[in-house]
C-alpha positions, 0 to 999 in steps of 0.5 A: 492485487488490490488496494483500498485507499479508504481503509485504516493503514495503521492496523498493519503498522504503528510507524511511518518513516519520515517523509513517507505517506500512508495511502491505505491498505494493499494485498499484493496477491498473497492474502497478506494485507499491509499498509500501502505507503509511498516513499518520497521518490514515489516508490510504493511499498507494503508495510507490515510492522517493521517489515517492508515489501516491494510491490509491482510499481506499474500495477500499483500506479494503475490501481492508485490512478483508478485505471483498475477497480475492484478493491474490497473496501 
């Protein structure tokens, strides 16, 4: 899994639900890129158009927190 917080998330979704925050782009390890978003309850999700996928919360928190490197931005 990797994330890129500087990449344009809007390539993967044209909408963002109210209260959600777009952070960048994520690949959950399946080669399918999507927008990395955070809900108001601090849950991280992958958004592809209208499709919402859950992510490994611990792994994403480590990546967002900078504890793991290697995002191909």
